[in-house]
N, CA, C and O atoms as a GROMACS GRO file, in nm:
protein
  388
    1MET      N    1  19.538   6.334   7.150
    1MET     CA    2  19.411   6.411   7.233
    1MET      C    3  19.420   6.418   7.362
    1MET      O    4  19.460   6.312   7.411
    2THR      N    5  19.400   6.496   7.433
    2THR     CA    6  19.338   6.564   7.524
    2THR      C    7  19.196   6.529   7.576
    2THR      O    8  19.112   6.526   7.486
    3ILE      N    9  19.153   6.504   7.696
    3ILE     CA   10  19.014   6.422   7.737
    3ILE      C   11  19.019   6.520   7.830
    3ILE      O   12  19.138   6.522   7.861
    4GLU      N   13  18.941   6.632   7.916
    4GLU     CA   14  18.897   6.681   7.997
    4GLU      C   15  18.732   6.630   7.999
    4GLU      O   16  18.658   6.560   7.930
    5GLN      N   17  18.728   6.699   8.105
    5GLN     CA   18  18.572   6.673   8.231
    5GLN      C   19  18.593   6.688   8.314
    5GLN      O   20  18.670   6.649   8.402
    6GLU      N   21  18.441   6.823   8.282
    6GLU     CA   22  18.366   6.858   8.461
    6GLU      C   23  18.206   6.731   8.444
    6GLU      O   24  18.137   6.669   8.362
    7HIS      N   25  18.224   6.758   8.581
    7HIS     CA   26  18.086   6.722   8.630
    7HIS      C   27  17.981   6.799   8.709
    7HIS      O   28  17.986   6.886   8.796
    8SER      N   29  17.969   6.791   8.701
    8SER     CA   30  17.782   6.921   8.797
    8SER      C   31  17.710   6.835   8.749
    8SER      O   32  17.695   6.784   8.638
    9GLY      N   33  17.652   6.820   8.884
    9GLY     CA   34  17.609   6.714   8.937
    9GLY      C   35  17.550   6.574   8.913
    9GLY      O   36  17.563   6.488   9.001
   10LYS      N   37  17.470   6.539   8.768
   10LYS     CA   38  17.433   6.470   8.664
   10LYS      C   39  17.468   6.427   8.568
   10LYS      O   40  17.488   6.325   8.502
   11THR      N   41  17.475   6.590   8.573
   11THR     CA   42  17.579   6.650   8.356
   11THR      C   43  17.778   6.589   8.371
   11THR      O   44  17.858   6.623   8.457
   12LEU      N   45  17.787   6.548   8.320
   12LEU     CA   46  17.932   6.494   8.243
   12LEU      C   47  17.968   6.604   8.123
   12LEU      O   48  17.874   6.593   8.045
   13THR      N   49  18.045   6.690   8.079
   13THR     CA   50  18.100   6.764   7.977
   13THR      C   51  18.254   6.742   7.953
   13THR      O   52  18.350   6.789   8.014
   14VAL      N   53  18.248   6.663   7.858
   14VAL     CA   54  18.334   6.583   7.808
   14VAL      C   55  18.464   6.724   7.732
   14VAL      O   56  18.365   6.797   7.722
   15ARG      N   57  18.542   6.783   7.696
   15ARG     CA   58  18.648   6.843   7.590
   15ARG      C   59  18.729   6.821   7.543
   15ARG      O   60  18.818   6.812   7.627
   16LEU      N   61  18.769   6.799   7.436
   16LEU     CA   62  18.824   6.659   7.332
   16LEU      C   63  18.878   6.782   7.199
   16LEU      O   64  18.807   6.844   7.119
   17ASP      N   65  19.060   6.781   7.220
   17ASP     CA   66  19.136   6.809   7.116
   17ASP      C   67  19.266   6.726   7.124
   17ASP      O   68  19.349   6.678   7.202
   18GLY      N   69  19.209   6.750   6.911
   18GLY     CA   70  19.306   6.723   6.848
   18GLY      C   71  19.214   6.586   6.729
   18GLY      O   72  19.166   6.624   6.623
   19ARG      N   73  19.209   6.485   6.759
   19ARG     CA   74  19.187   6.347   6.679
   19ARG      C   75  19.140   6.239   6.719
   19ARG      O   76  19.175   6.168   6.814
   20LEU      N   77  19.038   6.222   6.623
   20LEU     CA   78  18.957   6.049   6.732
   20LEU      C   79  18.962   5.949   6.634
   20LEU      O   80  18.858   5.932   6.571
   21ASP      N   81  19.056   5.883   6.608
   21ASP     CA   82  19.112   5.849   6.553
   21ASP      C   83  19.133   5.682   6.596
   21ASP      O   84  19.040   5.645   6.669
   22THR      N   85  19.228   5.578   6.569
   22THR     CA   86  19.202   5.484   6.569
   22THR      C   87  19.345   5.470   6.728
   22THR      O   88  19.341   5.363   6.789
   23ILE      N   89  19.399   5.522   6.751
   23ILE     CA   90  19.512   5.509   6.817
   23ILE      C   91  19.452   5.636   6.904
   23ILE      O   92  19.555   5.687   6.948
   24THR      N   93  19.360   5.700   6.944
   24THR     CA   94  19.325   5.775   7.043
   24THR      C   95  19.168   5.738   7.135
   24THR      O   96  19.144   5.764   7.253
   25SER      N   97  19.079   5.669   7.031
   25SER     CA   98  18.934   5.621   6.998
   25SER      C   99  18.999   5.498   7.194
   25SER      O  100  18.920   5.554   7.271
   26PRO      N  101  19.049   5.429   7.255
   26PRO     CA  102  19.071   5.354   7.370
   26PRO      C  103  19.078   5.493   7.486
   26PRO      O  104  19.048   5.486   7.606
   27ASP      N  105  19.127   5.617   7.410
   27ASP     CA  106  19.189   5.712   7.536
   27ASP      C  107  19.029   5.721   7.602
   27ASP      O  108  18.982   5.679   7.708
   28LEU      N  109  18.978   5.784   7.504
   28LEU     CA  110  18.876   5.819   7.487
   28LEU      C  111  18.725   5.705   7.571
   28LEU      O  112  18.634   5.735   7.649
   29GLU      N  113  18.754   5.604   7.519
   29GLU     CA  114  18.681   5.456   7.582
   29GLU      C  115  18.727   5.451   7.749
   29GLU      O  116  18.659   5.456   7.852
   30GLN      N  117  18.822   5.442   7.734
   30GLN     CA  118  18.870   5.426   7.915
   30GLN      C  119  18.874   5.576   7.994
   30GLN      O  120  18.912   5.594   8.109
   31ALA      N  121  18.844   5.639   7.933
   31ALA     CA  122  18.842   5.776   8.017
   31ALA      C  123  18.648   5.818   8.113
   31ALA      O  124  18.608   5.870   8.217
   32LEU      N  125  18.571   5.732   7.948
   32LEU     CA  126  18.425   5.745   8.029
   32LEU      C  127  18.336   5.619   8.078
   32LEU      O  128  18.220   5.605   8.114
   33ALA      N  129  18.498   5.500   8.058
   33ALA     CA  130  18.415   5.337   8.086
   33ALA      C  131  18.313   5.375   8.217
   33ALA      O  132  18.197   5.334   8.223
   34ASP      N  133  18.379   5.466   8.325
   34ASP     CA  134  18.214   5.471   8.478
   34ASP      C  135  18.118   5.560   8.396
   34ASP      O  136  18.130   5.680   8.425
   35LEU      N  137  18.053   5.540   8.329
   35LEU     CA  138  17.935   5.669   8.362
   35LEU      C  139  17.830   5.670   8.469
   35LEU      O  140  17.738   5.752   8.462
   36THR      N  141  17.839   5.562   8.595
   36THR     CA  142  17.751   5.602   8.688
   36THR      C  143  17.731   5.692   8.705
   36THR      O  144  17.823   5.773   8.714
   37GLY      N  145  17.603   5.730   8.719
   37GLY     CA  146  17.511   5.823   8.761
   37GLY      C  147  17.517   5.939   8.708
   37GLY      O  148  17.458   6.019   8.780
   38VAL      N  149  17.569   5.998   8.598
   38VAL     CA  150  17.586   6.055   8.443
   38VAL      C  151  17.471   6.029   8.376
   38VAL      O  152  17.456   5.912   8.339
   39GLU      N  153  17.330   6.158   8.333
   39GLU     CA  154  17.224   6.101   8.342
   39GLU      C  155  17.263   6.215   8.157
   39GLU      O  156  17.224   6.193   8.042
   40HIS      N  157  17.325   6.294   8.196
   40HIS     CA  158  17.370   6.393   8.093
   40HIS      C  159  17.517   6.393   8.059
   40HIS      O  160  17.601   6.452   8.127
   41LEU      N  161  17.547   6.311   7.930
   41LEU     CA  162  17.737   6.361   7.875
   41LEU      C  163  17.712   6.443   7.734
   41LEU      O  164  17.670   6.402   7.625
   42ALA      N  165  17.752   6.580   7.778
   42ALA     CA  166  17.762   6.646   7.684
   42ALA      C  167  17.889   6.597   7.582
   42ALA      O  168  17.924   6.482   7.610
   43LEU      N  169  17.928   6.627   7.527
   43LEU     CA  170  18.107   6.623   7.426
   43LEU      C  171  18.125   6.747   7.392
   43LEU      O  172  18.013   6.793   7.371
   44ASP      N  173  18.201   6.823   7.376
   44ASP     CA  174  18.202   6.953   7.308
   44ASP      C  175  18.334   6.901   7.209
   44ASP      O  176  18.447   6.886   7.255
   45PHE      N  177  18.298   6.876   7.069
   45PHE     CA  178  18.411   6.839   6.992
   45PHE      C  179  18.475   6.977   6.899
   45PHE      O  180  18.512   6.978   6.782
   46SER      N  181  18.472   7.088   7.000
   46SER     CA  182  18.479   7.245   6.960
   46SER      C  183  18.675   7.244   6.830
   46SER      O  184  18.724   7.307   6.736
   47LYS      N  185  18.708   7.126   6.918
   47LYS     CA  186  18.858   7.158   6.875
   47LYS      C  187  18.888   6.972   6.853
   47LYS      O  188  19.008   6.943   6.853
   48ILE      N  189  18.814   6.881   6.841
   48ILE     CA  190  18.784   6.814   6.711
   48ILE      C  191  18.822   6.796   6.593
   48ILE      O  192  18.738   6.812   6.505
   49THR      N  193  18.940   6.761   6.559
   49THR     CA  194  18.976   6.807   6.368
   49THR      C  195  18.970   6.711   6.296
   49THR      O  196  18.991   6.730   6.176
   50TYR      N  197  18.946   6.604   6.335
   50TYR     CA  198  18.926   6.444   6.230
   50TYR      C  199  18.866   6.367   6.327
   50TYR      O  200  18.896   6.380   6.446
   51ILE      N  201  18.730   6.238   6.264
   51ILE     CA  202  18.730   6.164   6.356
   51ILE      C  203  18.748   6.044   6.227
   51ILE      O  204  18.742   6.084   6.110
   52SER      N  205  18.768   5.915   6.254
   52SER     CA  206  18.821   5.811   6.168
   52SER      C  207  18.692   5.765   6.220
   52SER      O  208  18.612   5.820   6.296
   53SER      N  209  18.692   5.596   6.130
   53SER     CA  210  18.600   5.504   6.149
   53SER      C  211  18.595   5.448   6.345
   53SER      O  212  18.496   5.428   6.415
   54ALA      N  213  18.708   5.440   6.374
   54ALA     CA  214  18.669   5.382   6.481
   54ALA      C  215  18.688   5.492   6.607
   54ALA      O  216  18.709   5.454   6.722
   55GLY      N  217  18.673   5.681   6.558
   55GLY     CA  218  18.600   5.730   6.686
   55GLY      C  219  18.412   5.736   6.647
   55GLY      O  220  18.322   5.788   6.713
   56LEU      N  221  18.404   5.666   6.521
   56LEU     CA  222  18.277   5.664   6.531
   56LEU      C  223  18.210   5.567   6.612
   56LEU      O  224  18.105   5.574   6.675
   57ARG      N  225  18.326   5.439   6.589
   57ARG     CA  226  18.211   5.336   6.695
   57ARG      C  227  18.239   5.379   6.849
   57ARG      O  228  18.145   5.389   6.928
   58VAL      N  229  18.340   5.398   6.878
   58VAL     CA  230  18.300   5.469   7.027
   58VAL      C  231  18.160   5.603   7.031
   58VAL      O  232  18.086   5.581   7.127
   59LEU      N  233  18.128   5.691   6.972
   59LEU     CA  234  18.041   5.782   6.937
   59LEU      C  235  17.919   5.675   6.941
   59LEU      O  236  17.810   5.729   6.957
   60LEU      N  237  17.918   5.517   6.930
   60LEU     CA  238  17.784   5.487   6.861
   60LEU      C  239  17.755   5.428   7.025
   60LEU      O  240  17.652   5.439   7.091
   61ALA      N  241  17.889   5.362   7.062
   61ALA     CA  242  17.906   5.298   7.235
   61ALA      C  243  17.816   5.389   7.316
   61ALA      O  244  17.732   5.381   7.405
   62LEU      N  245  17.876   5.481   7.240
   62LEU     CA  246  17.817   5.626   7.397
   62LEU      C  247  17.739   5.647   7.388
   62LEU      O  248  17.691   5.683   7.495
   63GLN      N  249  17.644   5.649   7.274
   63GLN     CA  250  17.554   5.675   7.255
   63GLN      C  251  17.445   5.538   7.330
   63GLN      O  252  17.398   5.560   7.442
   64LYS      N  253  17.416   5.412   7.264
   64LYS     CA  254  17.363   5.363   7.320
   64LYS      C  255  17.373   5.320   7.464
   64LYS      O  256  17.284   5.245   7.503
   65ARG      N  257  17.461   5.352   7.542
   65ARG     CA  258  17.410   5.344   7.677
   65ARG      C  259  17.452   5.454   7.750
   65ARG      O  260  17.468   5.467   7.872
   66MET      N  261  17.470   5.543   7.645
   66MET     CA  262  17.334   5.684   7.687
   66MET      C  263  17.225   5.682   7.706
   66MET      O  264  17.160   5.717   7.804
   67SER      N  265  17.188   5.625   7.582
   67SER     CA  266  17.008   5.576   7.589
   67SER      C  267  16.906   5.523   7.656
   67SER      O  268  16.783   5.534   7.660
   68ARG      N  269  17.047   5.423   7.741
   68ARG     CA  270  16.960   5.368   7.830
   68ARG      C  271  17.010   5.431   8.020
   68ARG      O  272  17.021   5.358   8.118
   69GLN      N  273  17.026   5.558   8.016
   69GLN     CA  274  17.037   5.624   8.118
   69GLN      C  275  17.062   5.701   8.120
   69GLN      O  276  17.131   5.751   8.210
   70GLY      N  277  17.000   5.785   7.969
   70GLY     CA  278  17.013   5.933   8.015
   70GLY      C  279  17.009   5.970   7.865
   70GLY      O  280  16.990   5.893   7.772
   71ASP      N  281  17.029   6.092   7.860
   71ASP     CA  282  17.074   6.172   7.691
   71ASP      C  283  17.221   6.177   7.647
   71ASP      O  284  17.281   6.191   7.754
   72MET      N  285  17.310   6.173   7.553
   72MET     CA  286  17.382   6.265   7.525
   72MET      C  287  17.397   6.341   7.341
   72MET      O  288  17.371   6.295   7.230
   73VAL      N  289  17.466   6.510   7.404
   73VAL     CA  290  17.488   6.551   7.310
   73VAL      C  291  17.628   6.593   7.244
   73VAL      O  292  17.725   6.640   7.302
   74VAL      N  293  17.615   6.569   7.134
   74VAL     CA  294  17.796   6.568   7.015
   74VAL      C  295  17.726   6.742   7.042
   74VAL      O  296  17.604   6.758   7.038
   75ARG      N  297  17.805   6.841   7.063
   75ARG     CA  298  17.826   6.993   7.037
   75ARG      C  299  17.977   7.067   7.010
   75ARG      O  300  18.086   7.015   7.034
   76HIS      N  301  17.947   7.256   6.930
   76HIS     CA  302  18.040   7.265   6.819
   76HIS      C  303  18.106   7.132   6.749
   76HIS      O  304  18.216   7.093   6.787
   77VAL      N  305  18.027   7.055   6.634
   77VAL     CA  306  18.112   7.008   6.554
   77VAL      C  307  18.183   7.106   6.442
   77VAL      O  308  18.116   7.197   6.393
   78ASP      N  309  18.297   7.088   6.408
   78ASP     CA  310  18.388   7.122   6.282
   78ASP      C  311  18.310   7.103   6.175
   78ASP      O  312  18.248   6.996   6.178
   79LYS      N  313  18.284   7.203   6.042
   79LYS     CA  314  18.251   7.180   5.951
   79LYS      C  315  18.319   7.020   5.882
   79LYS      O  316  18.232   6.937   5.857
   80MET      N  317  18.456   6.980   5.854
   80MET     CA  318  18.483   6.881   5.817
   80MET      C  319  18.454   6.745   5.890
   80MET      O  320  18.405   6.640   5.849
   81VAL      N  321  18.494   6.778   5.999
   81VAL     CA  322  18.354   6.626   6.151
   81VAL      C  323  18.295   6.664   6.109
   81VAL      O  324  18.322   6.636   5.992
   82MET      N  325  18.210   6.726   6.110
   82MET     CA  326  18.075   6.749   6.073
   82MET      C  327  17.988   6.674   5.930
   82MET      O  328  17.893   6.598   5.912
   83GLU      N  329  18.110   6.764   5.831
   83GLU     CA  330  18.125   6.587   5.691
   83GLU      C  331  18.059   6.500   5.742
   83GLU      O  332  17.944   6.455   5.747
   84VAL      N  333  18.180   6.484   5.788
   84VAL     CA  334  18.175   6.326   5.834
   84VAL      C  335  18.088   6.216   5.852
   84VAL      O  336  18.083   6.104   5.802
   85LEU      N  337  17.979   6.313   5.988
   85LEU     CA  338  17.899   6.249   6.066
   85LEU      C  339  17.777   6.293   5.996
   85LEU      O  340  17.672   6.309   6.056
   86GLU      N  341  17.791   6.313   5.857
   86GLU     CA  342  17.595   6.327   5.778
   86GLU      C  343  17.674   6.218   5.752
   86GLU      O  344  17.664   6.124   5.830
   87MET      N  345  17.812   6.200   5.588
   87MET     CA  346  17.860   6.085   5.579
   87MET      C  347  17.809   5.951   5.590
   87MET      O  348  17.743   5.890   5.506
   88SER      N  349  17.843   5.916   5.689
   88SER     CA  350  17.756   5.788   5.783
   88SER      C  351  17.656   5.784   5.809
   88SER      O  352  17.631   5.666   5.838
   89GLY      N  353  17.576   5.841   5.819
   89GLY     CA  354  17.453   5.892   5.868
   89GLY      C  355  17.413   5.884   6.017
   89GLY      O  356  17.313   5.827   6.061
   90PHE      N  357  17.521   5.959   6.097
   90PHE     CA  358  17.527   5.986   6.277
   90PHE      C  359  17.457   6.076   6.262
   90PHE      O  360  17.380   6.089   6.357
   91VAL      N  361  17.441   6.169   6.162
   91VAL     CA  362  17.356   6.324   6.234
   91VAL      C  363  17.244   6.267   6.225
   91VAL      O  364  17.152   6.348   6.233
   92ASP      N  365  17.193   6.101   6.204
   92ASP     CA  366  17.031   6.073   6.287
   92ASP      C  367  17.077   5.948   6.335
   92ASP      O  368  16.994   5.858   6.337
   93ILE      N  369  17.161   5.930   6.363
   93ILE     CA  370  17.155   5.853   6.573
   93ILE      C  371  17.180   5.975   6.673
   93ILE      O  372  17.114   5.981   6.776
   94LEU      N  373  17.301   6.102   6.633
   94LEU     CA  374  17.330   6.116   6.791
   94LEU      C  375  17.214   6.348   6.739
   94LEU      O  376  17.175   6.416   6.644
   95THR      N  377  17.225   6.346   6.905
   95THR     CA  378  17.202   6.482   6.926
   95THR      C  379  17.319   6.574   6.868
   95THR      O  380  17.421   6.568   6.937
   96ILE      N  381  17.327   6.665   6.746
   96ILE     CA  382  17.407   6.740   6.776
   96ILE      C  383  17.398   6.912   6.761
   96ILE      O  384  17.347   6.950   6.655
   97GLU      N  385  17.448   7.030   6.866
   97GLU     CA  386  17.454   7.130   6.853
   97GLU      C  387  17.518   7.171   6.817
   97GLU      O  388  17.514   7.294   6.808
   0.00000   0.00000   0.00000
């Protein structure tokens, strides 16, 4: 999975490409370990083709962190990934555009 970050003021946009699974989830955790000064986190999922429970765990942890300092949105979610988010109840936890 590739991770591309773009800062604009207090907004951080993160574009992900590939699979968010047991192998790649630690990479995302490490890339977003320091969110100091970030009030708006946008995750672009347009190129995420798969998400596992490990990926869901990272999303939940990010949502909890960002709810204390701002907000988080997940954008451009693939149909198959959206099905996983719906079945897991994450559509009720996350802001998805």
